[in-house]
Every structure is written in structure tokens, then in C-alpha cells.
ZANU-45523 format. One record per residue (C-alpha): residue in three letters; x, y, z. Coordinates in steps of 0.05 Angstrom, whole numbers, plus 5000, padded with zeros to 4 digits. Layout:
<lumdrens>
ALAXYZ...
</lumdrens>
This chain:
<lumdrens>
MET833926900442GLY827026700468PHE824826880539GLU825226300587ILE821326290653HIS825626140712LYS823625480744GLU824825270815SER826724560832TYR823824220893THR826823690937GLY820323440967ALA813223250949VAL806523220984LYS804222511000GLU798222220965ILE792722021013THR786421640996LEU780021851032GLY774021391034LYS773520711001GLY771120370938ASP769820680870LYS768321370898ALA774521420942VAL778222080932THR785722150929VAL788822820948GLY795923080950GLY801722860907GLU803923580889THR811223670867CYS810524430859TYR807325030892PRO799725070883PHE797925120809TYR805225230788LEU804324700735PHE810124970694GLU814824740750GLY811724080772GLY805323680778MET798623680814PRO796322970798HIS789823060838LYS785323670837PRO783223980903VAL776323750924VAL770224040958ALA766923721018MET760024021028GLU757824151099VAL752023791133TRP750023901206ASP747223361252MET742123861279GLU738124421249PRO742225061249ASP739025641285GLU743626221266TRP744726131191PRO742826721147GLU737226621097ALA742126591039ALA745525971069LEU738925641089SER734825721025HIS737525120986PHE736824641045LYS730224811078ASP727124151057VAL732623721088LEU735124101149SER732023611198ASP734823001162PRO742522981157ALA742222371111ALA737522701061TRP741623341067ALA748022971050LYS744722610991LYS742223270964CYS749223570967VAL752022990927ASP746322890877GLU744323610863PHE750524030880GLY756223570860ALA759723500927ASP766123090921MET765622910994ILE761123051054VAL763423341121LEU758623191178GLN759123731231LEU757323421298LYS754524061327SER749423701371THR754923361412ASP757624021437PRO756824041513ASN754724771505THR748824591459LYS745023931461ASP750723521490ALA748422921448SER751422251466ALA756621851427ASP751221331411GLU746721871382ALA752422121339VAL753921411315ALA746721311293ILE746921951250VAL753621771220LYS751021091199LYS744921391166VAL749121891127LEU753921331106GLU748020941078ALA745421541040ILE751821721002ASP757221370962VAL762621910969PRO767721971025LEU765222211093LEU768922671139ILE766922751212TRP768223411247GLY767523481322THR766524081366ALA773824221387ASN771824021458VAL777723571472GLU774423081520LYS767723031484ASP770922951415GLU775322391441GLU769322021469VAL765022121407LEU770222001353LYS772821371387LYS765721091388ILE764421271315SER771120961296GLU769420311330GLU762420271300THR764520421228GLN770519961221GLY773619951152GLU769720541124ASN776020991123LEU772421581152VAL776422221159MET775922461232GLY777923081268PRO779823561295VAL785323161332ASP790423551372ASP796023441422LYS791023341479ASN786822771451TYR791222461397LYS792621831436GLY785521581444ILE783021791376GLY789421601340ALA789620901370SER782220801352ALA783221041281MET789120571271GLY785319981299TYR779020091258GLY781820361193HIS780521101190THR784321741172ILE786022291222ILE785423051215SER791423321252SER789524001279SER793724571308PRO792425321321ILE795525681261ASP802725511277VAL807825141235ASN811624841293LEU805324601329ALA802824291264LYS809223901258GLN809023701332VAL802123391327ASN804223001265ILE810322741302LEU806122531362LEU801322151317GLU807021811279ASN810421621345LEU803821321367GLY804020881304VAL799121241259PRO801721171187MET803221841154GLU798821611096ARG793021651145ILE794022381166ILE791523021135VAL793123711164ASP788224231190PRO792224881200THR785925211231THR782125671184GLY780426411190GLY774126631155LEU775927351139GLY781127901147TYR786727801197GLY784927071210MET785226911136GLU791927261129TYR794826871187THR792326201160TYR794726361090SER801726531116VAL802225891157MET799825461100GLU805025771054ARG810425611104LEU807824891110VAL808224811035MET815225111032ALA817624641087ALA814624051051LEU817324210981ASN823524640990GLN826224351055GLY823923641046ASP820823601115ASP817322931114LYS813223101176LEU809723651137GLN809023321069LEU801623211079PRO795323471045MET791424021080ILE784024161094ASN780424811110ASN774024851150LEU771925471111GLY764425481104ASN763225441179GLU768026031191VAL765626481135TRP758126421148LYS758726561223CYS762027241209LYS757427831222GLU758728081151ALA755427451123LYS749327531167MET747828281162GLY741628451122VAL740929001072ASP737829471123GLU743729381170ALA749129451117PRO746529721051THR753429931027LEU755629201029GLY750729030974ASP746128440964PRO746727991026GLU745827350986LYS751227500935ARG755727780990GLY755827131029ILE756826700967LEU762627130943MET765827161012GLU765926401014ALA768326330942VAL773826850949GLY776126541015ALA776425860982VAL780626120925ASN785426440975TYR786425771010LEU787125400945MET792825860926ALA795925720995GLY795724970984SER789024711007ASN787124020982VAL780223951014LEU775424531025PHE769524481072MET764124911039ARG756825081050HIS753325460994PRO752025100928GLU753525720886ALA760125830922VAL761725100909ARG760125170835LEU764525780827VAL770325460864LYS770024810826SER770025220762PHE776225590785ILE779824940800ASP778124670731LEU780425310697ALA786825350736ILE788824640720ASP785524480653GLY785225180623GLY779425520589SER775726180594ALA772526470657ALA767526790610ASP764326100604VAL762726080679ALA755726310694PRO754926900743VAL752126800813LYS745026530809LYS740526810863ASP735426380900LEU732326960940ASP728727580917ASP732828160890VAL734328740937ASP733729470917ILE739429900941ASP740030630920PHE747530690921ALA747331400893SER743431650954LEU748531321000ALA754531630966PRO757632240999GLU757032910964PRO763333030923ASP767633610945LEU769233990881THR772534580915VAL778934810880GLU783535210924GLY786135840890
</lumdrens>
């Protein structure tokens, strides 16, 4: 008798949600099985990558993250276009760093002007990510919503403190909400219920579980995302049957391990490859936990992750994927000199 793989049956499914508009709109969700368990169900839409663009020049990025964008860092529209045309971004996420009251405290009108320029430069869906300052995000996102009616922007983070203002505006002007909660299943469900009670259609909500860049934070996020997927598929919880996003690039590249040079941490290897692989491995972790949209920064990490998605769904050989291509000069690390002397003592 031939061996048969045990197959689980699921009572629920993740909702399909369309982001953006027109020919380049992206549909995510629709899963009827655990991530990549294609022998048990379907994943009608591949996870997608939204490449990160800032509305101001970053001042703390390591050289590895800056090198591909030095010619466009002062122009968010050109930066976004480069990500789409040269690096194959499925979407763009515009990080409104300048609106943070702790940095430039740029006005809502200034943010609107940048959003409109980026919209004109690209034909893929645009996500808008605020600063997690509740009051300022509400002011800025409401203004952007009003000034870009019908564009179906994806806006967040929206939480239980500012959902009323942003949610009502998004409903009125035709946008999608990123429902955000701090790594907690019950809080994630609560925000979704609040938005639904406000009148926001569930087909206009995508979930941000909050993303850890490395270590303990990543483990926490992974665990919560697993439980969200289980509640959606196994328990049929319609308040959690929504696609998920992960703001990964921003979290990975602000970690000290991504910024340390070869002189500071020679045992961690080439700083350029280190950061790329940290982002790529983090992305794969979240894909396996159920992520539908990954916010990413480095073009090489994006390439590796998109290759993983294609291999996991379509099949093929990882041997066909090119290794990491460096943009910076090689570094010379004498690992032998850093290794401890072996203790070959044999006790008699």
C-alpha cells in the first residue's frame, strides 16, 4: 500500500483583497491552507514585495543599504520609480519619516505633495506608512486620503486610538486600512472589530501584527502570526480572515547588527552580505508565518525573496538562483587569526 500524506481540512479561508487600482492593482490573500501547504489547499495569489521609499534622506542607514539609491535619495518619486523599473517592486511603501514630530514635523500638506509626486511616478499600488504617532498620523493620513480620492491607497498604521478618524476618511475616499496592533492576537481582532463596527468593509482591511527585526521580536511576531492564521483557517474566525503585512526592512536595517562595520564585528563577516541575508532570512520567516505583503529595502534581499516565493509555489531548483551580488568593495577578514586556539588536551 502506498504512503499517503495526512491532509488537514480547514473550515475557513483568508479574504482576497485588492490593493491599488487599474491594470497594476495587486490582489493578496485567498489562502485555503497554511502558508505554502499547497498539498492541502490553495494560495491563489503569491505574496508580494513592497519596496521602501522614504520622504526624506535617511541619515542612519549603513552604506550597504544606501549604495543602490544614492542618486535618488533626495527625490522620493525618482526613488520609487527606480524601485519599480530596476528592482521589480510589486508595490511601493512610502515611509512618512519627515512627519514625525521628533524629526522634521513636516505638515500634512507637505506629505500630500510628496504622495502625489510618487503616485505620478509609478503605476503599481502605493502604501503609505506613518510614524506611529497617533495624533500626527491621524492628521496626515486623513489629509492624504481626502486629496487622493479613488486611488485606493493602503494607509497605516491604524490602531484603536485613531481608527475613527482615519477609518471614516478611508471609507469616504476609497482607500484600504492597515489595522495595527502590538504583537497580540486579541488586540488584532479588537481593532478589526472596531473598524468593522465603524463601517469599514472587511475587504478594505489588511492586518499589521507589528514586526520584530531579529531574535526575540521575530519569534514573538512569528508566533502571533501563526495563531492568527490558525484562527482564520481552523476556527473560521471571520474577524481574522485577512491578509497580513510586515514592515520588515525598516526593522532589520535599524538593528545594530545590520550597521556594524567589519572593524567593529569581524566575526559577523561581510557587513554588506550580512544585512542582505538578515533581511532575506527575516522575510522568509514571515512568509512561512503567513505574510502576504513584505515591506523590504535592499534590492538583493528582494531578489532572493522573490526567488524563494517562486520556488516554493512553482517549483524549480534553488541552484538556479544567483548568489548575493555585492555593490561595495570586498572586505578581507582573517577568520583563522580570530579563531580560538583548540584545546587538544586529553585527560589520562
